[in-house]
C-alpha positions in Angstrom: 64.7 57.3 112.0 65.0 53.6 113.1 67.1 52.9 110.0 69.5 55.7 110.9 69.7 54.5 114.6 70.5 50.9 113.5 73.1 52.2 110.9 74.8 54.4 113.5 74.5 51.9 116.4 72.5 54.2 118.6 69.0 54.6 119.9 66.1 56.3 118.1 66.0 58.8 121.0 69.7 59.8 120.4 69.0 60.3 116.7 66.0 62.5 117.6 68.1 64.6 119.9 70.7 65.2 117.2 68.1 66.0 114.5 66.3 68.5 116.8 69.6 69.8 118.2 68.1 69.3 121.7 69.9 71.5 124.3 71.5 69.7 127.2 71.5 66.3 125.5 75.2 65.8 126.2 75.8 63.7 123.1 79.5 63.1 122.4 80.8 64.7 119.2 82.0 61.4 117.8 78.4 60.0 118.2 76.9 63.1 116.7 79.2 62.9 113.7 78.4 59.2 113.2 74.7 59.9 113.2 75.1 62.8 110.7 77.2 60.5 108.5 74.5 57.9 108.6 71.8 60.4 107.7 73.9 61.5 104.7 74.6 58.0 103.6 71.0 56.8 103.9 69.5 60.0 102.4 67.2 60.4 105.4 64.9 63.4 105.6 62.5 64.1 108.4 58.7 63.9 107.6 57.8 67.5 107.4 54.1 66.8 107.7 54.6 64.7 110.8 56.8 67.3 112.4 54.3 70.1 111.6 51.6 68.1 113.2 53.6 67.4 116.3 55.0 70.9 116.7 51.9 72.7 115.5 54.1 74.8 113.2 55.4 74.1 109.7 58.1 76.7 109.1 56.2 77.5 105.9 54.4 80.7 104.8 51.8 80.5 102.1 51.7 83.0 99.2 48.5 83.3 97.2 48.9 85.5 94.1 47.3 86.3 90.8 50.6 87.5 89.4 52.7 84.4 88.9 52.8 85.2 85.2 53.0 89.0 85.5 56.2 90.9 84.9 56.5 91.9 88.6 55.7 88.4 90.1 59.3 87.4 90.5 60.1 90.6 92.4 57.3 89.9 95.0 58.4 86.3 95.4 62.1 87.1 95.6 61.5 89.8 98.2 59.3 87.6 100.3 61.4 84.4 100.0 64.7 86.3 100.8 63.2 87.8 103.9 61.6 84.5 105.0 64.9 82.7 104.5 66.4 84.9 107.2 64.1 83.2 109.7 64.5 79.7 108.1 61.0 79.9 106.7 59.9 78.8 103.2 57.2 79.9 100.8 54.5 77.7 99.4 53.2 79.5 96.3 49.7 79.1 94.9 48.5 80.9 91.8 44.9 82.1 91.8 44.6 83.9 88.5 42.2 86.2 90.2 39.4 83.6 90.3 37.5 83.6 93.6 36.9 79.8 93.5 40.5 79.1 92.8 41.6 81.5 95.6 39.4 79.7 98.1 40.7 76.3 97.0 44.3 77.5 97.2 43.7 78.9 100.6 42.2 75.6 101.9 45.2 73.7 100.5 47.7 76.0 102.1 45.9 75.8 105.5 45.9 72.0 105.2 49.7 72.2 105.0 49.6 74.1 108.4 51.3 77.2 107.1 52.2 79.6 109.8 50.9 82.6 107.9 49.6 83.9 104.6 50.6 86.6 102.1 48.1 87.6 99.4 49.5 89.7 96.5 47.8 91.4 93.6 48.8 92.8 90.2 47.5 96.3 90.9 46.8 98.3 94.0 43.1 97.9 95.0 40.7 96.8 97.8 40.1 93.0 98.1 37.9 90.7 100.1 39.4 87.4 101.2 37.5 84.3 102.3 36.9 84.1 106.1 39.3 81.2 106.3 42.2 83.7 105.8 41.6 84.8 109.4 42.6 81.4 110.8 46.3 82.3 110.5 48.2 85.6 110.4 47.6 87.2 107.0 49.1 90.2 105.3 48.0 91.7 102.0 50.7 92.9 99.5 49.9 95.7 96.9 46.3 95.6 98.0 44.2 96.3 101.2 41.3 94.7 103.0 37.9 96.1 102.0 36.7 95.3 105.5 39.6 97.0 107.1 40.5 94.0 109.2 43.7 92.6 107.7 47.0 94.4 107.7 48.6 95.4 104.3 51.7 96.8 102.6 51.1 99.1 99.6 53.1 101.5 97.4 53.3 105.1 98.5 51.3 106.5 95.6 51.1 110.1 96.8 54.8 110.5 97.4 55.5 108.9 94.0 53.2 111.3 92.2 54.7 114.2 94.0 58.2 113.0 93.2 57.4 112.7 89.5 55.9 116.2 89.2 58.6 117.8 91.4 61.3 116.3 89.2 59.7 117.9 86.1 59.3 121.3 88.0 63.0 121.1 88.9 63.9 120.6 85.3 62.1 124.0 84.5 58.7 122.8 83.4 55.5 124.7 84.5 52.9 123.3 82.0 53.0 119.6 83.1 50.3 117.3 81.6 49.2 114.4 83.6 48.0 111.3 81.8 46.3 109.5 84.7 45.0 105.9 85.1 41.3 105.0 85.3 39.5 107.3 87.8 38.9 106.0 91.3 41.6 103.4 91.7 44.1 104.1 94.6 47.0 104.6 92.2 45.1 107.2 90.2 43.8 109.0 93.3 47.2 109.0 95.1 49.4 110.0 92.2 47.1 112.9 91.3 47.2 114.1 94.9 51.0 114.1 94.8 51.0 115.8 91.4 48.8 118.6 92.6 50.7 119.1 95.8 54.0 119.4 93.9 52.5 122.1 91.7 51.1 124.0 94.7 54.5 123.9 96.4 56.1 125.3 93.3 53.5 128.1 93.1 52.1 126.7 89.8 48.4 127.2 89.2 46.7 123.8 88.8 45.0 123.5 85.3 42.3 120.8 85.2 42.6 120.8 81.4 46.1 119.3 81.7 44.8 116.2 83.4 43.4 113.4 81.1 42.4 109.9 82.2 43.0 107.0 79.9 43.2 103.2 79.9 46.5 101.8 81.3 47.7 100.8 77.8 50.0 102.2 75.1 46.9 103.0 73.1 45.4 104.8 76.1 48.5 106.8 76.6 48.7 107.6 72.9 45.1 108.9 72.7 45.5 111.0 75.9 48.8 112.5 74.7 47.3 113.4 71.4 44.6 115.3 73.2 47.1 117.3 75.3 49.6 117.9 72.6 47.0 119.3 70.2 46.1 122.1 72.6 47.2 125.5 71.5 49.0 125.9 74.8 50.4 122.3 74.9 52.3 121.1 77.9 56.1 120.9 77.8 56.1 117.8 80.0 54.0 114.7 80.4 53.7 112.6 83.6 52.2 109.3 82.6 50.3 106.9 84.8 52.4 103.9 83.8 55.2 103.0 81.4 52.9 101.5 78.8 51.0 104.8 78.6 54.4 106.6 78.3 55.3 104.4 75.4 52.1 105.5 73.6 52.9 109.1 74.5 56.3 108.7 72.8 54.5 107.9 69.6 52.2 110.8 69.8 55.1 113.2 70.5 57.3 111.9 67.6 54.3 112.0 65.2 54.1 115.7 65.7 57.8 116.2 64.9 58.6 117.0 68.6 61.7 115.8 70.3 62.1 114.1 73.7 63.2 115.6 76.0 64.1 118.9 74.2 60.5 119.8 73.3 58.5 117.5 75.6 59.8 115.7 78.7 58.2 112.4 79.8 58.1 110.6 83.1 56.4 107.2 83.5 55.5 105.0 86.4 56.1 101.3 87.3 59.6 100.8 85.8 58.6 97.9 83.5 62.1 96.8 82.5 61.2 95.8 79.0 59.7 99.2 78.3 61.5 101.8 80.4 65.1 100.9 79.7 64.5 100.2 76.0 62.6 103.2 74.8 64.6 105.8 73.0 65.4 108.0 74.8 65.3 105.8 77.9 62.4 106.6 80.1 62.7 108.3 83.5 60.1 106.6 85.7 59.1 105.7 89.2 59.7 102.1 90.3 56.9 100.1 92.0 58.6 98.5 94.9 57.4 94.9 94.5 60.5 93.3 96.0 60.5 95.6 99.0 56.7 95.1 99.5 57.2 91.3 99.5 60.0 91.6 102.1 58.0 94.0 104.3 55.0 91.7 104.1 57.0 88.8 105.5 58.4 91.2 108.2 54.8 91.9 109.3 53.8 88.3 109.0 56.7 87.2 111.2 55.7 89.7 113.9 52.1 88.5 113.8 53.1 84.9 113.9 55.3 85.6 117.0 52.3 87.2 118.7 53.7 90.8 118.4 51.3 93.7 117.7 51.9 95.8 114.6 52.5 99.5 114.9 50.0 100.2 112.1 47.6 98.2 110.0 48.9 99.6 106.7 52.5 100.2 105.7 53.5 102.3 102.6 56.7 101.6 100.7 58.5 104.3 98.8 58.5 104.4 95.0 62.0 105.6 94.0 62.6 107.8 90.9 64.9 106.3 88.2 66.4 109.1 86.2 67.2 108.2 82.6 67.1 110.4 79.4 63.5 111.5 78.9 63.7 114.6 81.1 
């Protein structure tokens, strides 16, 4: 700053006033332009660490995530960063790979940088327990929730998504709808099944427990479960699959039996994994997990907390839209 002051022929205080856009400083435009030109010529940048120390705020949010290399990571990061940018905030991103020791170390490093708040994002919807240090700053969980019920969270609306998938198949004329669900007990499996059963009740269709099969969230899991359903004497005319990978396996099971999609068996997936849903033949109708929207909403909540504003609710659900393609 002293170099800039000497170059522009002004005092350090005047440079500080211009850098901080201090109201009421009454600095002539010519002087301001001269200082800004000196800053540009000298390549001066303020010391962010020193400014954070002095102001007790850094203009940074921290994001700890295990999904940096996962297909949806870019969507969470994009949604969070785009929303943060509206408030002139930036994201410092730390990958944890789901390791507790690595998460604790990442958290400590982010707190050392005096971040104003933290986002914590996971690959799949579940309960998590964060180190106590996460309570030192406002913290919001994305695609997960606090097992202790203390920290606010933003999660996908699993129930409405499951209802929307089944209702779409009902509207297409199907009454025997098989459901290839995820592993029992996880929030996505519980919520999507609740929505599926509600859609059947609303349509006056009797729920058949035999049409619900749980499988591992892989193509092989979907294939095995689809074989079980399709080999029934009263096979379903439609399959709602817990994710797109399972739907990919179901496609193989359907085609092996000489059946056509969607003429003989309709299929709906979940997640909207781009490299699967849009490139299966026929293209897969699916529900999109709203990672970008969840990232943006997480920063919304974080900004409110950082400003000392109370939240209306400790958990926000984000809609999972239906993407209609060719499999129904």
